[in-house]
Rosetta silent file (secondary structure, phi, psi, omega in degrees, C-alpha in Angstrom):
SEQUENCE: MPSDAADRHLASAYGRLLTLLADSPHVDVFLDQLVRVATEVVAPAVGCGLTMRRDGGAFTVASSGDLAAQGDEIQYGADEGPCLEALRQGQVVEVLDLRTDDRWCDYREHALRLGVASSLSLPVTVDGEVVGALNLYATEPHAFTERARRQALAFTDQGSAALSVILRQADQALLHRQLNDAMVSRSVIDQALGVVMGQQRCTAAEAFALLRKASQHRNRKLRDVAAEIITQVSGKSPQPAPEFVPPRQQS
SCORE:     score description
SCORE:     0.000 S_00000001
   1 L     0.000  123.775  178.434   -0.801  -24.465   22.472 S_00000001
   2 L   -56.766  155.871 -174.926   -3.864  -24.479   24.780 S_00000001
   3 H   -60.204  -44.255 -177.908   -6.876  -22.579   23.507 S_00000001
   4 H   -65.435  -36.415  177.574   -6.681  -19.792   26.089 S_00000001
   5 H   -67.027  -39.054  178.916   -2.962  -19.307   25.405 S_00000001
   6 H   -64.688  -40.728  179.395   -3.671  -19.228   21.661 S_00000001
   7 H   -64.067  -40.508  178.956   -6.388  -16.631   22.196 S_00000001
   8 H   -65.051  -39.250  179.212   -4.027  -14.487   24.259 S_00000001
   9 H   -63.715  -41.297  179.925   -1.365  -14.804   21.566 S_00000001
  10 H   -67.975  -41.770  177.778   -3.874  -13.721   18.903 S_00000001
  11 H   -61.534  -38.687  177.504   -5.086  -10.818   21.044 S_00000001
  12 H   -63.685  -38.230  178.652   -1.479   -9.740   21.487 S_00000001
  13 H   -64.877  -39.443  177.365   -1.036   -9.816   17.727 S_00000001
  14 H   -61.212  -41.525  178.336   -4.077   -7.579   17.287 S_00000001
  15 H   -62.102  -38.553  178.696   -2.547   -5.140   19.743 S_00000001
  16 H   -66.687  -36.359  176.921    0.667   -5.143   17.744 S_00000001
  17 H   -62.166  -42.587  178.753   -1.276   -4.399   14.562 S_00000001
  18 H   -63.519  -40.067  177.474   -2.859   -1.381   16.229 S_00000001
  19 H   -63.527  -39.661  178.378    0.569   -0.234   17.403 S_00000001
  20 H   -62.174  -38.937  178.785    1.891   -0.631   13.861 S_00000001
  21 H   -59.980  -39.614 -177.483   -0.932    1.555   12.578 S_00000001
  22 H   -77.710  -33.300 -170.899    0.073    4.291   14.980 S_00000001
  23 H   -98.115  -23.214 -173.698    3.839    3.962   14.591 S_00000001
  24 L   -79.865  116.456 -178.525    4.414    3.039   10.924 S_00000001
  25 L   -76.980  -20.243 -177.291    5.126    6.178    8.889 S_00000001
  26 L  -132.696  153.073 -179.323    4.928    4.335    5.574 S_00000001
  27 H   -61.060  -40.433 -176.682    2.775    1.579    4.106 S_00000001
  28 H   -64.293  -34.014  177.061    5.806   -0.577    3.242 S_00000001
  29 H   -65.349  -43.648  179.211    6.994   -0.557    6.864 S_00000001
  30 H   -61.271  -45.998 -178.000    3.559   -1.693    8.010 S_00000001
  31 H   -63.856  -39.285  179.185    3.419   -4.506    5.425 S_00000001
  32 H   -61.521  -42.542  178.954    6.892   -5.744    6.351 S_00000001
  33 H   -72.958  -32.729 -179.623    5.890   -6.049   10.003 S_00000001
  34 H   -58.428  -47.049 -177.812    2.521   -7.558    9.109 S_00000001
  35 H   -70.205  -30.345  178.163    4.024  -10.657    7.488 S_00000001
  36 H   -70.405  -40.549  176.964    6.485  -11.102   10.349 S_00000001
  37 H   -66.242  -35.668 -179.509    3.722  -11.017   12.957 S_00000001
  38 H   -59.429  -40.915 -179.877    1.730  -13.500   10.836 S_00000001
  39 H   -68.047  -25.370  178.168    4.480  -16.140   11.122 S_00000001
  40 H   -79.182  -37.275 -178.237    4.434  -15.724   14.901 S_00000001
  41 H   -71.308  -46.167 -179.406    0.643  -16.005   15.158 S_00000001
  42 L   -95.932   87.185 -167.220    0.290  -19.048   12.900 S_00000001
  43 L   -51.758  -37.249 -179.330    2.937  -21.135   14.607 S_00000001
  44 L   -68.812  -18.527 -174.679    3.531  -23.842   11.924 S_00000001
  45 L   -68.418  128.340  175.662    4.370  -21.210    9.303 S_00000001
  46 L   -89.190  -30.458 -179.965    8.056  -20.973    8.443 S_00000001
  47 E  -148.060  157.858  179.400    7.543  -18.057    6.085 S_00000001
  48 E  -141.645  135.605  174.986    4.881  -15.577    5.024 S_00000001
  49 E  -128.337  152.173  176.959    4.516  -13.439    1.911 S_00000001
  50 E  -118.048  114.453  179.839    1.931  -10.867    0.942 S_00000001
  51 E   -96.785  136.660  178.025    0.916  -10.810   -2.716 S_00000001
  52 E  -128.853  153.842  177.398   -0.900   -7.797   -4.172 S_00000001
  53 E   -70.624  149.102  173.082   -2.488   -7.101   -7.551 S_00000001
  54 E  -157.584  116.053  175.266   -0.676   -4.875  -10.052 S_00000001
  55 L    49.678   44.748  178.661   -1.753   -4.048  -13.630 S_00000001
  56 L    83.232   -9.448  178.556   -3.604   -7.349  -13.997 S_00000001
  57 E  -112.514 -155.717 -178.684   -0.708   -9.300  -12.502 S_00000001
  58 E  -147.528  152.163  175.920    0.675   -9.892   -9.019 S_00000001
  59 E  -153.353  158.871 -178.864    3.820   -9.169   -7.026 S_00000001
  60 E   -87.607  121.417  179.931    5.102   -9.637   -3.480 S_00000001
  61 E   -92.663  -19.140  178.698    5.000   -6.445   -1.433 S_00000001
  62 E  -161.088  146.131  176.890    6.463   -8.021    1.719 S_00000001
  63 E  -148.189  150.008 -176.810    7.948  -11.326    2.856 S_00000001
  64 L   -83.485  -12.105 -178.899    9.289  -12.650    6.124 S_00000001
  65 L   178.283 -174.257 -175.273   12.268  -14.396    4.518 S_00000001
  66 H   -65.153  -37.933 -177.459   13.732  -16.157    1.510 S_00000001
  67 H   -58.913  -48.557 -179.141   11.396  -19.165    1.613 S_00000001
  68 H   -67.549  -42.792 -178.755    8.292  -17.017    1.254 S_00000001
  69 H   -61.735  -45.421 -178.656    9.874  -14.637   -1.285 S_00000001
  70 H   -72.889  -35.094  176.940   11.067  -17.493   -3.511 S_00000001
  71 H   -61.519  -40.597  177.523    7.828  -19.463   -3.041 S_00000001
  72 H   -67.023  -44.778 -176.903    5.868  -16.490   -4.309 S_00000001
  73 H   -63.039  -34.658  177.296    8.221  -15.873   -7.231 S_00000001
  74 H   -59.881  -40.629 -179.280    7.900  -19.496   -8.384 S_00000001
  75 H   -67.533  -40.194  178.983    4.151  -18.977   -8.663 S_00000001
  76 H   -65.144  -39.017  179.771    4.513  -15.758  -10.651 S_00000001
  77 H   -65.854  -37.650 -179.456    6.929  -17.444  -13.026 S_00000001
  78 H   -86.949  -13.199 -175.437    4.602  -20.403  -13.538 S_00000001
  79 L    57.717   36.590  176.462    1.487  -18.216  -13.483 S_00000001
  80 L  -163.071  160.080  179.337   -0.119  -20.716  -11.158 S_00000001
  81 L   141.835  169.634 -174.404   -0.108  -21.767   -7.520 S_00000001
  82 H   -63.104  -39.041 -177.691   -2.100  -21.511   -4.278 S_00000001
  83 H   -70.589  -37.346  176.037   -1.529  -17.810   -3.580 S_00000001
  84 H   -66.749  -35.428  177.076   -2.531  -16.838   -7.117 S_00000001
  85 H   -64.379  -43.916  178.997   -5.588  -19.074   -6.791 S_00000001
  86 H   -63.775  -39.737  179.817   -6.563  -17.355   -3.534 S_00000001
  87 H   -66.660  -43.751 -175.354   -6.056  -13.951   -5.160 S_00000001
  88 H   -77.199  -36.323 -176.157   -8.047  -14.787   -8.285 S_00000001
  89 H   -96.171  -14.851 -178.294  -10.872  -16.746   -6.671 S_00000001
  90 L    68.214   30.869 -178.129  -11.132  -14.818   -3.395 S_00000001
  91 L  -133.036  154.965  176.370  -11.096  -18.065   -1.411 S_00000001
  92 L   -68.942  133.012 -179.977   -8.815  -19.755    1.109 S_00000001
  93 E  -123.702  121.409 -178.793   -6.552  -22.257   -0.608 S_00000001
  94 E  -117.748  139.058  173.129   -4.752  -24.925    1.431 S_00000001
  95 E  -112.049  110.237 -177.595   -2.112  -27.396    0.354 S_00000001
  96 L   -74.352  -47.538 -179.568   -2.011  -30.272    2.817 S_00000001
  97 L  -146.596  106.638 -174.810    0.870  -32.176    1.233 S_00000001
  98 L   -64.602  -23.181 -179.681    2.529  -30.725   -1.855 S_00000001
  99 L   -64.015  -29.073 -177.201    4.090  -34.104   -2.653 S_00000001
 100 L  -114.073    2.472 -179.112    0.668  -35.518   -3.565 S_00000001
 101 L   -92.149  118.781 -175.082   -1.110  -32.332   -4.680 S_00000001
 102 L  -110.124   24.705 -177.587   -1.281  -32.199   -8.481 S_00000001
 103 L   -73.192  -31.853 -175.845   -3.268  -28.973   -8.970 S_00000001
 104 L  -134.207   84.177 -172.384   -0.312  -26.869  -10.142 S_00000001
 105 H   -61.437  -42.715 -178.139    2.304  -29.091  -11.769 S_00000001
 106 H   -66.324  -38.506  178.394    4.670  -26.345  -12.907 S_00000001
 107 H   -71.786  -43.048 -171.715    4.657  -24.746   -9.446 S_00000001
 108 H   -55.402  -49.371 -175.951    4.810  -28.029   -7.517 S_00000001
 109 H   -58.708  -47.182 -176.993    8.169  -29.298   -8.767 S_00000001
 110 H   -72.815  -35.434  179.759   10.073  -26.097   -8.013 S_00000001
 111 H   -67.594  -40.248  177.377    8.334  -25.478   -4.689 S_00000001
 112 H   -62.947  -40.855  177.836    9.198  -28.969   -3.436 S_00000001
 113 H   -63.569  -31.944  177.689   12.823  -28.407   -4.391 S_00000001
 114 H   -71.178  -27.764 -179.152   12.709  -25.165   -2.402 S_00000001
 115 L   116.650    2.740  178.406   11.479  -27.050    0.676 S_00000001
 116 L   -75.839  128.540  178.987    7.784  -26.152    0.711 S_00000001
 117 L  -115.766  -29.269  176.998    5.659  -29.080    1.914 S_00000001
 118 E  -153.181  162.395 -177.468    2.346  -27.409    2.777 S_00000001
 119 E  -158.228  163.412  178.473    0.845  -23.941    2.615 S_00000001
 120 E  -140.578  120.313 -178.421   -2.150  -21.796    3.438 S_00000001
 121 E  -119.066  128.512 -173.442   -3.161  -18.838    1.247 S_00000001
 122 E  -126.996  132.238 -179.641   -5.854  -16.413    2.363 S_00000001
 123 E   -66.616  142.171  176.148   -7.450  -13.567    0.373 S_00000001
 124 E  -109.260  125.952 -177.200   -6.899  -10.028    1.680 S_00000001
 125 E  -116.739  145.710  174.677   -9.796   -7.649    1.131 S_00000001
 126 E  -131.825  119.777 -178.333  -10.069   -3.860    1.285 S_00000001
 127 L    54.230   41.632  175.515  -13.537   -2.310    1.150 S_00000001
 128 L    81.624   -0.625 -178.704  -15.009   -5.603    0.000 S_00000001
 129 E  -111.025  134.351  177.448  -12.538   -6.077   -2.872 S_00000001
 130 E   -73.598  115.606 -176.860   -9.872   -8.774   -2.988 S_00000001
 131 E  -112.229  -11.465 -177.206   -6.598   -6.870   -3.354 S_00000001
 132 E  -169.940 -172.184  177.942   -4.080   -9.505   -2.311 S_00000001
 133 E  -146.823  136.164  175.775   -3.349  -12.806   -0.617 S_00000001
 134 E   -92.979  123.333 -173.140   -1.459  -13.711    2.552 S_00000001
 135 E  -115.028  114.607 -179.782    0.679  -16.791    1.886 S_00000001
 136 E  -104.876  125.108 -177.179    1.860  -18.986    4.765 S_00000001
 137 E  -112.596  142.396  176.459    4.475  -21.622    3.942 S_00000001
 138 E  -132.251  153.292 -177.979    5.531  -24.661    5.990 S_00000001
 139 L   -98.458    2.827  176.140    8.306  -27.225    5.464 S_00000001
 140 L  -120.096  143.827  176.669    6.283  -30.134    6.885 S_00000001
 141 L   -69.364  153.451  178.794    3.170  -31.704    5.314 S_00000001
 142 L    54.065   38.634 -174.195   -0.185  -31.215    7.102 S_00000001
 143 L   -75.469  -27.932 -172.206    1.411  -28.434    9.137 S_00000001
 144 L   -96.072  106.303  178.103   -1.719  -26.310    9.563 S_00000001
 145 L   -74.180  173.053  177.784   -4.105  -27.686   12.173 S_00000001
 146 H   -59.726  -40.149  178.066   -7.724  -26.602   12.481 S_00000001
 147 H   -64.794  -41.240  178.146   -6.702  -24.177   15.213 S_00000001
 148 H   -62.775  -38.935  178.403   -3.911  -22.770   13.056 S_00000001
 149 H   -64.684  -41.610  177.622   -6.360  -22.243   10.219 S_00000001
 150 H   -63.495  -41.053  178.051   -8.757  -20.387   12.505 S_00000001
 151 H   -64.381  -40.194  179.766   -5.913  -18.203   13.752 S_00000001
 152 H   -64.956  -41.704  178.283   -4.795  -17.499   10.193 S_00000001
 153 H   -63.145  -46.618 -179.156   -8.333  -16.530    9.164 S_00000001
 154 H   -63.632  -42.551 -179.143   -8.789  -14.276   12.195 S_00000001
 155 H   -66.860  -40.454  179.442   -5.406  -12.637   11.719 S_00000001
 156 H   -64.049  -38.695  176.419   -6.000  -12.062    8.014 S_00000001
 157 H   -60.597  -45.964  179.302   -9.341  -10.411    8.770 S_00000001
 158 H   -67.143  -39.479  178.003   -7.659   -8.094   11.257 S_00000001
 159 H   -63.390  -38.623  177.638   -4.759   -7.484    8.893 S_00000001
 160 H   -63.390  -42.646  179.394   -7.190   -6.584    6.095 S_00000001
 161 H   -64.038  -42.825  179.216   -8.952   -4.102    8.359 S_00000001
 162 H   -65.184  -39.674  179.040   -5.644   -2.555    9.419 S_00000001
 163 H   -63.590  -39.229  177.693   -4.500   -2.363    5.805 S_00000001
 164 H   -58.762  -42.793 -179.205   -7.716   -0.564    4.880 S_00000001
 165 H   -65.297  -47.145 -175.275   -7.011    2.047    7.556 S_00000001
 166 H   -70.571  -29.591  175.586   -3.381    2.635    6.607 S_00000001
 167 H   -69.911  -35.799  176.116   -4.253    2.913    2.894 S_00000001
 168 H   -66.459  -39.436  177.188   -6.856    5.537    3.742 S_00000001
 169 H   -61.512  -40.809  179.257   -4.227    7.358    5.792 S_00000001
 170 H   -65.013  -39.497  177.239   -1.876    7.237    2.806 S_00000001
 171 H   -63.559  -41.233  179.636   -4.646    8.619    0.577 S_00000001
 172 H   -64.706  -39.738  178.922   -5.283   11.428    3.041 S_00000001
 173 H   -63.556  -39.986  177.785   -1.577   12.273    3.176 S_00000001
 174 H   -64.920  -43.826  178.223   -1.476   12.413   -0.627 S_00000001
 175 H   -60.849  -40.401  179.071   -4.587   14.614   -0.689 S_00000001
 176 H   -59.579  -46.759  179.907   -2.989   16.874    1.930 S_00000001
 177 H   -63.350  -41.247 -179.432    0.146   17.298   -0.236 S_00000001
 178 H   -65.030  -39.752  178.272   -1.946   17.946   -3.328 S_00000001
 179 H   -65.911  -40.364  176.898   -3.986   20.593   -1.517 S_00000001
 180 H   -61.497  -44.774  179.058   -0.824   22.280   -0.259 S_00000001
 181 H   -61.315  -42.108 -179.808    0.620   22.311   -3.782 S_00000001
 182 H   -63.416  -40.928 -179.980   -2.616   23.738   -5.141 S_00000001
 183 H   -65.905  -39.732  178.032   -2.632   26.484   -2.509 S_00000001
 184 H   -62.544  -47.143 -179.976    0.975   27.419   -3.263 S_00000001
 185 H   -60.665  -44.788 -178.721    0.269   27.592   -6.997 S_00000001
 186 H   -62.497  -40.483 -179.019   -2.877   29.658   -6.484 S_00000001
 187 H   -64.063  -43.349 -179.033   -1.060   32.097   -4.206 S_00000001
 188 H   -64.974  -44.075 -178.994    1.776   32.632   -6.693 S_00000001
 189 H   -65.021  -40.552  179.145   -0.632   33.146   -9.592 S_00000001
 190 H   -62.633  -39.915  178.207   -2.747   35.600   -7.581 S_00000001
 191 H   -63.465  -42.021 -179.416    0.348   37.643   -6.721 S_00000001
 192 H   -67.556  -36.793  177.713    1.379   37.748  -10.375 S_00000001
 193 H   -59.983  -40.325  177.842   -2.140   38.752  -11.457 S_00000001
 194 H   -61.415  -41.404  179.495   -1.895   41.763   -9.115 S_00000001
 195 H   -64.273  -48.422 -178.058    1.396   42.797  -10.706 S_00000001
 196 H   -63.357  -41.391  178.647    0.048   42.431  -14.277 S_00000001
 197 H   -60.285  -41.008  179.503   -3.148   44.332  -13.396 S_00000001
 198 H   -69.090  -39.990 -178.222   -1.069   47.214  -11.997 S_00000001
 199 H   -73.454  -40.941 -174.054    1.319   47.297  -14.970 S_00000001
 200 H   -98.102   -4.889 -177.363   -1.283   46.904  -17.722 S_00000001
 201 L    49.900   55.559 -177.509   -4.185   48.681  -15.943 S_00000001
 202 L  -128.430  175.335  178.839   -6.479   45.786  -16.791 S_00000001
 203 L   -80.389  170.041  178.418   -9.029   43.531  -15.100 S_00000001
 204 H   -63.155  -40.672 -179.942   -8.219   40.261  -13.364 S_00000001
 205 H   -63.502  -41.701  179.847   -9.716   38.281  -16.259 S_00000001
 206 H   -68.198  -37.296  177.771   -7.584   40.190  -18.781 S_00000001
 207 H   -64.484  -41.006  179.317   -4.489   39.711  -16.618 S_00000001
 208 H   -64.513  -39.595  178.470   -5.140   35.967  -16.408 S_00000001
 209 H   -63.000  -38.178  177.672   -5.532   35.771  -20.195 S_00000001
 210 H   -64.725  -42.528  178.669   -2.143   37.507  -20.585 S_00000001
 211 H   -62.617  -45.032 -177.841   -0.523   35.042  -18.146 S_00000001
 212 H   -64.451  -39.269  178.518   -2.031   32.055  -19.922 S_00000001
 213 H   -63.720  -40.819  178.820   -0.878   33.361  -23.320 S_00000001
 214 H   -65.746  -37.882  179.384    2.664   33.807  -21.969 S_00000001
 215 H   -63.283  -45.785 -179.181    2.564   30.296  -20.521 S_00000001
 216 H   -67.769  -41.139 -178.276    1.518   28.767  -23.830 S_00000001
 217 H   -64.400  -39.973 -178.937    3.980   30.831  -25.857 S_00000001
 218 H   -89.145   -6.270 -177.683    6.927   29.852  -23.637 S_00000001
 219 L    56.600   45.215  179.661    5.673   26.288  -23.146 S_00000001
 220 L  -127.610  157.093  179.660    6.032   26.696  -19.384 S_00000001
 221 L   -65.143  146.551 -179.498    3.652   26.077  -16.505 S_00000001
 222 H   -56.620  -40.254 -179.407    1.439   29.002  -15.546 S_00000001
 223 H   -63.697  -38.848 -178.396    2.813   28.932  -11.983 S_00000001
 224 H   -67.018  -39.327  177.258    6.414   29.176  -13.246 S_00000001
 225 H   -63.962  -42.173  179.410    5.586   32.188  -15.447 S_00000001
 226 H   -62.895  -42.661 -179.828    3.828   33.833  -12.496 S_00000001
 227 H   -63.319  -37.830  179.288    6.802   33.192  -10.210 S_00000001
 228 H   -64.237  -40.087  179.079    9.162   34.747  -12.765 S_00000001
 229 H   -62.793  -45.592 -178.876    7.036   37.926  -12.923 S_00000001
 230 H   -63.756  -41.304 -179.820    7.015   38.259   -9.131 S_00000001
 231 H   -64.857  -40.424  179.594   10.772   37.725   -8.915 S_00000001
 232 H   -63.995  -37.419 -176.695   11.447   40.342  -11.622 S_00000001
 233 H   -79.682  -44.469 -173.868    9.325   42.953   -9.814 S_00000001
 234 H   -96.001  -18.703 -175.814   10.285   42.279   -6.201 S_00000001
 235 L    77.973    4.522  179.727   13.749   40.820   -6.608 S_00000001
 236 L  -132.775  155.826  175.920   12.674   37.937   -4.379 S_00000001
 237 L   -67.241  154.215  179.967   11.039   34.570   -4.917 S_00000001
 238 L   -58.667  144.183  176.931    7.282   34.373   -4.244 S_00000001
 239 L   -78.880  134.578 -178.669    6.309   33.887   -0.606 S_00000001
 240 L   -67.869  151.945  175.855    4.672   30.511    0.037 S_00000001
 241 L   -75.566  158.176  175.044    1.015   30.332    1.040 S_00000001
 242 L   -58.129  144.373 -178.465    0.085   29.143    4.539 S_00000001
 243 L   -65.272  142.751  178.146    0.021   25.352    4.758 S_00000001
 244 L   -68.572  133.563  177.209   -3.359   23.681    4.332 S_00000001
 245 L  -121.806  120.445  178.999   -4.796   22.453    7.628 S_00000001
 246 L   -55.087  147.542 -176.620   -7.731   20.007    7.522 S_00000001
 247 H   -52.123  -38.737 -175.915  -10.824   21.451    9.240 S_00000001
 248 H   -69.390  -15.788 -179.382  -10.717   18.979   12.121 S_00000001
 249 H   -97.053   -8.179 -177.253   -7.202   20.191   13.035 S_00000001
 250 L   -74.528  144.681  179.711   -8.029   23.897   13.032 S_00000001
 251 L   -88.899    0.000    0.000   -8.277   25.609   16.418 S_00000001
């Protein structure tokens, strides 16, 4: 592929990554598309898998097909291989010809039987920390040319940046849900405190102490006890609080 055509292809891939950021509602959907685009950008690659850390180990979060999925699993089973090396060392690891590469003997035998002849594994970083590795597999030896390696490096950099953004979005969505839950709980408890204060002719602090004592005695959440009080008095379930809206979205 001529250099200008390769550059256009890579630029197109970047555009697709941006589109994925905007259109993917979930992280797993984004990751699934990421590995598929990678196999198109790095033309010699027959398969691509994305390995991520988990509890001191590693697992595949997305793969473009069976070759990549099984190639990754062989490495996990053997606890060795190029993608694990890239993940652990934070460096690009290339296998030019697996038939003559003796770095990972337990992995090598099974990978050759699978059809893997060469591979390229690149660390994926988020906020400066290596969190995974992008694993490109080929069925021919010496499949990855210098141009293919440059494309793989450039794509992985862009993919890492996009992953950082979508993980932050996921964190924000989780924070949003947690804030909404907190607001609902606070609203229910405040309503119940008003009821207890009216019934017992006590202060807010005294009413809260009574609610907390009832919660502990019944071994139930404070919000659930509060909701029960409101339902008993009004005959209806507590009304939900207004949904939390981040400041930048408020009119």
